[in-house]
N, C-alpha and C positions, 0 to 999 in steps of 0.2 A: 555556550557549550561547544559550538562548532570549532572555535579556535583551539580550545583545550584538546579536543579530539584530534584535530589536524596536527597540532604540535606533537601529541603523543605518537601518532602514526609516523610522522616524519622522524622523530627521535628513535623510534624502534628500527627504522631503516638507515639511521645515520645520515639523514638528509637535512641540508639547510635550504633556505628559500631558493637559492640559485640552482643547486643540484636537483631539487624537486621540480623546478621549472624545466630544466633540460630533459630530465627523464620522463616527465609526464606530458610534455608538449604544451603545457599551460603557460602563457606568457608570464614572465617574472613580475611585470607590473600588476597583473591581476592578483597574483599571490601576495605580493607586498602590500597591495591596497587592502587586503583583508585586515591587516594590522593597523594600517594608517587611516583608512576611511570607514572601516566596518564591512560587514557582509550582508546587510539588509537587502540589497538589490542584486545579490549574486544570481547568475543565470542557472537554471536547472541543468542545462547542458554541462556547465562547468562543474556543478556538484556531482553529476553522473560520472564525468571524466575522472574526478578525484576518487570517487568511490570505487570505480573499476580499477584504477591504478593501484589502490591499496587492497583491493579484494574485500571490501566491506559493503554493507547495505547503506542506502541513503539514510535510513533511520539511525543506524549507528553513527554515521558521519555527522549528522545534524544534532542528534540528541545524546549521543554517547552510549546508547544502549539499544538493543533490539526492541521493537515494539511487540507487545503481546497481541497476537491475532486470535480472536475468538473463533470457535468452530463455525458460527454463523457467518462471520466475515470470510473465512476460508471458502465456505460453500458459495457465497455470493461472488467471490473472485473467480472460482472455477466455473460458475454458471455463466458469467459474462464471456467466457471463452468458447461457449457452445454456439453452434448454428441453431436455427429455429427448430429443426428436427430433434437435435440433441436436447434443447431446452424442454420440449414437450415430453421426451422420454424421461428426463431428469425429474420433472414435476410428477409424472405418473409414478415413478419409482419412490419418490418422497411420500406421495399420498399413500402408496401401498405400505411403506414402512410405518407411517404415522397411524395407520389403522391397526397395525399388529401390536397386541398388548405387550409383547416382548420388548418393543422399542419405544413404547409410549410412556411419557412422564405421568406420574400419578397426579401431579398438580401442574397442568400446562400453564405457561405464562400468559396465554391468551385463551379465553374460554372458547369452547367449540362453537357456541352460537355466534360470537363475534367473528371468529375465524371464518365460518361459513359465509357470513354476511360480507366479509372483506373479499372473499375469493369468488363470489358469484359474478358471473359475466353479466354485464349490463350494456345496453346499447349506448353508443357514444352520442351525446346530445349534438344536434346540429343547430347552427345559427340561422334560423329561418325568420324572415321578416314578413 
């Protein structure tokens, strides 16, 4: 799929391998080897450079379509950007929302009993001899 997407993007801009190499700053040999040797070991940095050059996401470049991100995944992504204070506040806010009937699912995917067991703070076991 990667080569089909790359060819499509190059064609849309009227680029051949040589002009793509010159404009993107990616060595011609690297680009040519995608067709000659494959792209199994392409470096992430090279993929990023291509994606930025064409103004597309890595998902689109590699898979030919944007990946569908679930609300849970979006929440997890945003959560990782927070510092410890922000994470504590976010958890407090989510707990408040989840207790409000207006925002609560009628059939939660995880039972309240299991959820409370999972979220209980437990002491970290120590390796004592």
